[in-house]
N, C-alpha and C positions, 0 to 999 in steps of 0.2 A: 641492625636491626632487620628481622625478618617480616614483611608483607608488612608493610607502612599501614596500608588499607587497614588491616585489624585495628591499629592502633586508632587510626585517625576515625574509625567506626565506634569507637568508644562514647558513647553519647548519651546522657539522659535528655528524654525532650517530649512536647506538651502540649497539645491544642488551645491551652486555655490556661485564663491564669490561675496562680494559686488560691484556693479559696482559704485555706488555713496552711498555718505556720509549716504545719508538718509535711506541708505540697513546695512548699520555698527550696530556693535553689541555695544548698552552703557553697561561697566561699570561702575561703584562709589564705591568709598567708604565713602560718605559723604563731602571728600573735593577732593581727585583725581580722575580722570575722565578718564578714554580712550576707543576707539572708533576701535577697529580692522576690517579692510577690507577680512579678510582672502585671501589675491591676493596667486598666487605659487608661481610668478616667484621675483615678490616685494610685500612686505605688507605693506602699512601705517597704521601705529594707533596715531589716533591722539589724545592728552595729553590735559587733563586739570587740572587746581584748581580751586575750586569753589574762592577761596580769589583774582586772578588776574583781577585785577582793575587797567583803568586807571585813570587819573582826579584825585581830591584832594578834602580836604574839602571848600568848599569856602561862602563868604554871598551878595549872590543875590538878599537880599532884599534891595525891594524901602520901605525907611524910609519915602519917603514924600506918599506914597499912600493915605492911611489914608484920606489925604486932600480932594483926590476926592471922598470919598465917600457918604457924604450928595450929591452931584448934580449928581453920578449914581443911588445912591435908587431915590429921584425926580424924574428919567428920566422914570426907572424904572417904578415907580408907575403913571405917565404922559402917559403912552402905548409904551409911544418912545423905545423900548427896542434895535433896529438898535443902535440910537443914544448911549443908554448907554453903548453899545458893540466897537462902536466906540472910549469912553472915556476908557473903560477897557482895550484895546488894546494899548491905548496910554499912561497912567499912574498904568496899574492893574496888572501889566503881572511884572517879576523876573527883572530885570534888565541880560545886557550880552546878548549873545546867548542861555543861559538855555540849554535846554537838546541836542542843538545842539553846542555845544560847546567842547573841550578841556576839561575844567577842570571839567566839569560834570562826562567826563569820561564813561566808557563801561566795563561792564566784556567782556572781550578777552580769545581767544585760546592761552594755555600755548606754542603748540607749535607739530612738527611730528615727530616720529619715524620711521625710515624705513629699514625693513631688506631685504636683496636685495638677493636671492639664487641664486646657480649654482648647475645643476646635475650633474651626470656622462654623459648621455645622454639629452644634453639639447633640442634638438627637440621632444623628446618624450613628456618633461617635459610640451613646450607649446604647442602641439597638442594632445596630449592622455593621462593627470591624468584621473584617471579614482575610483570610488566609492567616488565622492567628499562629503564632509558634512561637517556644521558648525552649531553650537547651540551655544545657552546661555539657563544655567541652572536657572531658578527661583529661585524653592527649595538649591541651593547650593551657588548662583551670582559667578557662574563660566561661560567661554566662553572655546569652542573646534573647534579645527580645523581639518580635516586629509583627505589625499589623497593617491592612488598609484600610483606610476610611476613605468617602468619596475619591477615591482611585491616587492616593500620596499614601504612601510607605513611610509609616513609623519606627526607628531601630530603635534601639539599646543594644549597647555591650558593658558589661561589667567584668571589672577583677581587681583583686585584694594584690595587690604587686609584688612582685617580687625583686622589684626593681628598686623603688624609693619608698617602700614601707608602708606606702599609701592606699586608700580603696578608690577607684577610678569609675567612673559611670559616662558611657561617650552615647549623645543624644541624638537623633539627624530625621532629617525629614527629608524624603527624596524631592520636595517641589519647596524652593526660595520662600525663608521667612514667614512659615508655618507654625515654630514650636512656639508655643506658649503654656509657661508653666510656672511655678513658685515654688519653690526649693524651703521648708523647715524640717526643724533637727528639734527632738524632745523627750526626755526621759521622766517614765513615772514618779521618782523623787529624786532628791538631791541634787537639784542641778539648776543651773542660772545660763540664761542664751542671754544674747548679747552680742552687739555687732559692732566692726570696727574695720576701717578697709574693703569696703566692700565683702567682709566676710560673715559668715556665723560664726557666733565662738559660745561652746558649751561646756560649761566647769561644773565640778563641785566635788566634795570631802565626802565619803563614806561611811557608816558609823562604825565603829570601833569596838562598841560594846563596852568603853571604857569613861575617855570623856566625850565622845562623839566623835573625836577629830582624827578619822582615821586616814583610809586611802585618797590620794587627791585624783584626776581625771581632768583631762582637756582635751575637745575635740574641735578643731576647727574645718570650715565648710566653707569651698570658695571653686567659681566659676568664671569657665572664660568661652566666649563665644564667635561662631562664626558668621556678622549677620547680626541684625535686630539690637535690645537696649536688656541694659538689667539694672536693676536700682535695690534699693538694701531700705524694704520697709515694715514694721511691727515686726520684726526680728522673721523678716523672710526676707530670700533673693526673688525679687520679682522678674523675670525672661520673659518680655516679648519680642516676636517677629523673627525671632534668630533662624537659620537655617540647619546650623548642627551647636549642641553647648558641649563642652566638658565639666563633668561635677568631680571635688579633688575631698575628701576627707583625708584627715589627717588625724590623728588619734595616740593618745599616751597616757599613760597613768605614774605615779610615784613610787613604783613597787623595786624599789635597789636602783635607784635611777632618779636622783635630786634633780637630774639637767634634761626633767621630762619634758619642758614646757619650750627647752630650745631646742630639743630635738622636732619635738611637732613642728614647732615652724622649719624648721633645715627640712623635713623631709617634705613639707608646703610647697617650699619652694623650689628644691630640687624637681619636683615632679610637675611645678606650672611650668619649670622654663624649655622643658621638653615638648617635642614633636610626640601627638600623642600614638606617630606608626612607630614611632622610636622606643619609647615608654611599651606598649604593649609587648612588642619582638623580644626587650630586653626580659621584659617580665616571664615566657614563651619560654625565651633559651633557658633562664634561671630557673626556670619549672621542670623543665624538660631533661635538665642536667640529672636527676632525680629520679621523676618520671619513667624515660624511655629507660634505663636500666636495663627493665626485665617487660617480656611483650609473653602472650599466653595466646595460644588459637585452640580451640574446641570444636571439632566437626569444620566443615567447609562452608556452612549458612550463616549469613549476617544477619537475622533480626532487628533488623533498626528501622523499617517501614510504618512499625506502630507504635504510639505513643507512649512509653515507660507505666505510665501506670495501666496503661492496657495490657501491654507487654507482661507484668506482674502475676494478675488477676489469670492471663493465658497460660503464664508458667504454672500457675498452684493448679490451673485445670490439669495441665499435661507437661511436665517439667521434660517428658522424652524427645518434646518436637520442637522445643528453643535449648539446646545446649550452649548455644553460646550465653545464655542470659546469667548463668553463675561466673562466664568470664568479665562478666559486666561488674558482676556484684565484687567481684575479687579485687578487679584495679580498681573500684571504687573505693575499696578500703583502703588499698595506697594511696590513691587520691586523699583521704579523708586522713590519713598520717600526716604526708605531707604537708596538708591544710593546715592541721590542728596542731604540730610543735614543730619547734625550728631549738639546733645545738646553742646553749646559751639561755634559755628560756627554761618555759615549764614545760612537764608532760601533758598529753589530754588530759582533763581531769571526765568525768563520768558523763558529760556530755560535749567532750572533743575542747572546742571554742566557741559552740554556735547552743546561744541560751538567750529566749526571749521574754527572761523573769526575773523580777529586782529578787526571789525566793524561789531559786533551782530548786529541782527535784529534787531531796537529800543533801542539800547545801551544794548541790555540782563540786563533792568535794572528790579525793582519793579515798577509795573504799580497800582496805587492802588484804581481803579477805576473797581476792578472787579478779574484782572489778578493772584496778588499775594496769594489774599482772595481766589481763586477758589484752588490756588496749594496746600493750607494747606487743604479743604474741607473734605479732604478723612480722613485723620489722622486719629482720634478721634475715628470715628465707625469701623476703621478696627485696632484697638487696638495697635496702632504708636501715644499712646500719646503724649511721649515727644519731640515728634519732632515738636511739637506746637513751643516747647521753643524759639530754634533760632528765630522765626519770632518774641515773648515778645521781646526777645534784643533787634535786630533790633529797635524796637520802641521805649522802650524804650531810644535807645540813639539817637532816632529824635526829642525829645523831647524838648530839650533847644531848638537849632536851631528853632521849630514850637512857640516856644512861643515868639521869635523875631518878628516868619511871623503873629504869630496873633498882633501882636501891629507896627507892620512896618502897616497891611491893614487893618483891623478891629478898632485899637486903643481897643483890647482886653485884657481881660485876659486867663488866659488857653492856650493849643497849638493848633495847626490847620496844615495840612499834606493838599496837594492839591492832582495833578492825579499821579504826579512820584514821586520815592526819589530811590537813588542808597545807596554803604554802609559810604559815607562820611557822611550820614544823609539831604540829599534835601528836606525842604519843600513848596518851594517857589510856588507862580503858577506857570504853565507852560508858553510856550512864546508865547501864541494863546490864547485868551479869548474863541474861541472854544469849546478847550476842556482843556485848564490851566486850571481853575477860577472856575472847580468845590469843593462846599464845604463836600464831602462825606465821601473824605480818609480817616481822623484821626477817625474819629465814623465807619468807614467800617472795620478799621484795629481794633477798639476794638469790636466789632461781633467778630472775631475769637477768639482776648485773652482770650474773657470772653466763649466763645465755651469749651475750655484747663480746667475753674473750672467748667462750667455746665456737661461736661464729668468725672471730676476728683475727685471733691468734696475738692480738694485741700486747703487749706485754708491757709497758706504758702505762697501760689503761688499768692490766691487771695491778702492777705496783700501785696506782690510786688508789682502786676499790679495797688493796687487802685492808688494809685498817679497817672499812667496812666491817668487811666478810667475820674477819678474825674477834671484833668487838659483838655480833649476835651469836657467836660459836663460844665466844667467852661467856655469854648470859647463858645460853643452854646448859655449858657445861656446867657452871656454879649452879644452874638452879634446877635442876633436877634431881627428882626425889627417889628412892628405892619403894619398889610397890612390890611388898614381902610374899604376894601371892605366887606375881611371877619370876622376881630376882631382877627384874628388868628395871632401867633409870629414866625416868618418864620426867613427862611436865606437870604441876599439879601447883593453882587450880588451872581449868580452860575449858574449851568448851569445842565440838566438834563445830565450825561456824555455822551459828543461827539455825542449828537443830537439836532436838528434844528428845527424851526417853524415858520409857514407865523404867520405874523401878519393882525391883520383885516384889514391894509393898500395893504396890497400882498407883502410888505418886509420881510426879513428870520432874525432871528434871536437864539440865542445859551443861551443869557446872560437874566435869568429870576429871579426873587423872589419865593423861598420857591418850589422848585422842589420838588415833591412824595417822592423822594429817601431821601431827607434831612430831610424832615416832619418824617419818619419813620425809620430813625437811629437817629433822634434824641429825639423821644418817646421813643423808646428801650432800648439806651441809658442812658435817666434819671434814668428810670424803674432800670434797671439793678447798676447804682450806688447808687439807695437809697435801692436796696436790698443789696450789700454791704456792703454799710455803717452801715445796722442796723446787717450784721451778724459777723460786725469786732467790733460793737460797740461804733461806732464814728463819728463824724460830723452829730448832728442830727441837726441842723442848718441850713445845707449844705442841709441836707435831704427836710427841711420844703420848704427850698427856692424852690429846683426844684420842690416838689408834684406842689409847686403853679405856675410853671410854664407852667409844664406838662397841667394843664387846660385849656389854652389857644393857645395848640401847635394843629397844625390837626390832623383830625383822620388818622387811617393807609391808608387809600384809599378814596377817593372821585370817584362817578361812576359819567362819562360822558353821557351828551345825546344817545350816541351811545352804551352807555351800557358797555364801558370799563372802566378801570381805570384810570381817568384822570393823566399823565404824569408831569401835570404843575398845579401848581397853579389854572390859567386860563383854559379853555377846549380850546387849541390851538391846532389846526392842524401840524401834523409832516409833517416836507417835504419829509421823507424817510418814509412809512409804515411799510417795512420791515426791518430798520433797526438793526445793529446786537445788540448795546446794546439794556436791555429790565430793565432800571435798575430800574424805579414805582414801577416793581415785587420784590424789595426788602423784602419787609413785609410778601411775600409767601416763599422766602427762598433768604437768609439763615435764616432771622428772623422770626417767628411763632407769626407774628401779625394780619397774613392772614392765613387760616387755614378753610376746608370745615366744620368742627365741631362747631369752635367757631363765623365764620363768614359764611355763606352760600352765601350769597348777593355778599360779597366780594370775594369773591371764584371763582362764576359765572361770576364775571367783569375781574376777571384776564383772565380765559379760552379765556374768547374775545378777550380782548388784546392779548394774545397767535396766537388766529387764525388768527389776522388780519396781526402781526410779520410774519407768516409763520416758517414752520421747518427748515428752508438754515441757512446757515452762514458760516465763519470761524468753525474753529473747538469747539471752546472755548463759540462760542453763541451757536451752536447746544447744548454741553454738560451742559449751563445753561437750555436750554429748556428743556432737558431732566429732571432735577431737580425739573420744575416746573410743570410739568407732574406727576411726580414721588408723588409732597406734595398732587397736586388736585387729585390725587389717578384715578388716570388714568393708571393700566395696558397696554391697546394696545399702547396709543399714546406713552407710556414711550418707550417700546417697538421698535417701530417706529422708535425712534428719537437717539435711541442708535444705531440704523441698520443705519440710518441716518449718524451719527459721524465715523461712524467703514463703509466706504465706501474708495476703495483704488483711491490712490493719487501718482504720484512722479512729482508734481506742486512745484516749487519755489519762484516765484513770491511773491510780499506782494500784496496781496488780503484786500481789507474791507468787500467785500461782500460776496454771496454765495458760496458753493464750498468742502471749506475745507477737511476733508477728513485723513485719516490714513495711513502713509508709510508704504513702504513693512515691515522694522523694526516697524513697530507696535507705532512707536513715530505721535504724533498728529500731522498736517499741520495746520495753519493756510489758505492757506500758508504763510512764509514759516513753519519752526517747531518751534514750542510754545507749551511745556511742560503742560500747564493750561486744554488741551484738554482732555488730559491723564490723570489729577489729577480730572478736573470733571467731565468725564467721568465715574471712579473708584467712587467718590462721587455716584453719579446720580445710580450705580448698587447698590449700600449699603442701598440707599433711598429706594430703589424699594424692598428690601430685610427687612428692616428694620427702623422705626421711632418712635423716642421718645419725641419730640419736645412739644406736644401739652396735657402735662399732663398725661402721659401713654403711654407706650409700645403697638407699633403698628405690629405685625407679616405678613409679605405678605402683605404689601399695595398697594404692585401697579407691580405685576409682569401679563408680554403678558402669554395667553395660552400655546405658547409654550413650559413655565417654568415649568406649572403644574403639568406633567406627575409625578414629584419626585427631591427630593435634599437634601440637607444636611448646616449645616453652624454650625461651632462650634469656641466659642472665638469672635466673635462680640461682638460692644458695644453699650451700651446705657445711658443716661445720667444721671447722680447720682454714678459713679463708679460703674455699674451693665456690666456684662457679659451673655452674653444669648450663649446657644446652643441650635438648633430648627431641624428639619426635618420634610418634608410636602410629599404629598403622593393626588396625582388628588387634586391640591390645597387647600389640607386642613394640617394644622398641629397636627403631628400625636403625638410627643414628640414636650419637649418643657426643658428648665432647668434654669434658673435666678440666679445667684451669684455676691456673692461681697463679701469688707473685712467683713461688717459687716451685716447681716442678715436687710433688711430694707423693710418695707412697699411698697406694687409698685401693681400697675394697669398695665394691665398687657390685650389686645385685640387679641384673641385666636380666628378665625374663626368666625369672623363678631361681638364675645359676651366679652364686660367689664369684666373681674375679676378679687380679690382683693387678693392678696399672698404676703405670706416673702421669702425675696429672701433668698436662699441657702450663709452658709461661703463658702465660698470659700481657 
């Protein structure tokens, strides 16, 4: 590692307790999460388990839907999109209440742990605590709180262990016998708290929307003291006159795990038997195996002498004065990835794994028209490749229902997913045509799955995902219809995610045929499947079939009369020019169909589209625009968008328009909290520093002036399973190294010139 000090200084810190949940510190080990608020008299710690979902598998397919398909398509061809939309809303949506129902379910908070403290002089505890400090170390995945009352230093350390898979809180007083507090655990609904063997046990069963008997969960809380006494009374652990106390929280659900109670007992027993110093060191070592793969430094000044919430405000006023802040935000994004997903479990949902509500915004589910994909965008380039695997598993489990959906709605082979999914494998259209009828979901997921192969070159993985890719390609190949006006094969009915347009008669609609995003996804997917089949030596006939289809799939983009990339196959006028979704630029990012090198005219048209869309929106939308500008190699505009993304906010209303922002704890705001802005922002910063999608590795393709003075990155990844280290000064790369498991011929663009080299063996 270079400059260990730069990694060690990666901290979020505050000089006061959190006043709201959006100021608390997020901890997670890929399954369990906790968010302590650092309160002095009462500390509230919100608890999460990524697998805790209400709802259950359902079949909301309308098996008669395909009978309406010819009429819907006829109406679209006749230019009567509004009438086609009425018919879609009547016959072509999911059955029942869809995502609005309890059967669909939602990601839910596990509960809250409360620590209620008493101090020898309670008045001073309220009025005169001093030297208050609260922090999160990104390099150790460790949170701390400390303060002084009457000359006594009270300290707390918190970790969600990457060792024994439990939450651990260590509390100490600097003078013996001065820790007095009680511990309680609760949940707003469907929870029973009991005690046994000195433990608190909270358990319950969520609503499945069928018979009320949904997912089961359990949480156990146990304390170990140095000095003092503990007793269990009225469902509380009461601790008196201790010098230090360790609180362990073990939790689990029966999601794909019938032996969850035994596992929770084992986790607790194993952690309880260990010395805290051992548990803590094992936790740090295991976490750092991932985190320490990459380090980044921009500039030489590390501005960690002011609290993070104040630093955010200062950065917003003058981003040029704190070039280290984007580094903190980027590494926070990597920290959130490591903390919110784990191989063999689930990908991060709309809130990662951190929720404080029973009914999370938008069900805390997986949105397939940008959000789940954005969550995964930074992991490959940021050297966290294996964290893409949980998404591949989730998609694999959706296929069966997706095949039923393809048959029910399109009478088609293969599989499809639309706009939303959950842990139960929902693939049906949403309950409203305006957003729910998008055909893009399954093809877009295939882009993420392909990304892992492109970066890893893992043939065994390619073999595993090939049936998923092939099944998706089969659907599109089978369901495409001919547009008589252009002769192209297109999807119908579909929507350009969540956007609406004017018809020539002044009416509005969302339903169309061949929205640009669908055409780009089909083009990319067919190309990838043909390549995969050749690599694996399979499906020659199917490849030929796709090759023929590709000849009549629309191009990567069509330029409208005003110079923009058309969002639909007809040059409709959008009802909201600044709409948050920019789906028709999918070909620019995450795909590589539009690049300044290969398709300069389309790249210019993409710029015009972005100019009209504007730079504001919910956080995820700003992050997406940052990625587009980075791909267009405009460093100043990329820097502007990053600055736009990282503006302070404390708003928590549901917002679909301009605003966005970052909370004091650096989690991104839609508002409300939506983690995709963090991940999209992290991916954007990486894209500013390195790109490898256009047939060569490009170093510093898109950095703003203020980053040019100096910088260094080690351990960043490029496609082809290559790792890159490089340094720069005054905007020029001064040293670099490309390495991988096998020496490979590589093209690399350095300081404006493309050179050929062979990578070193790592």
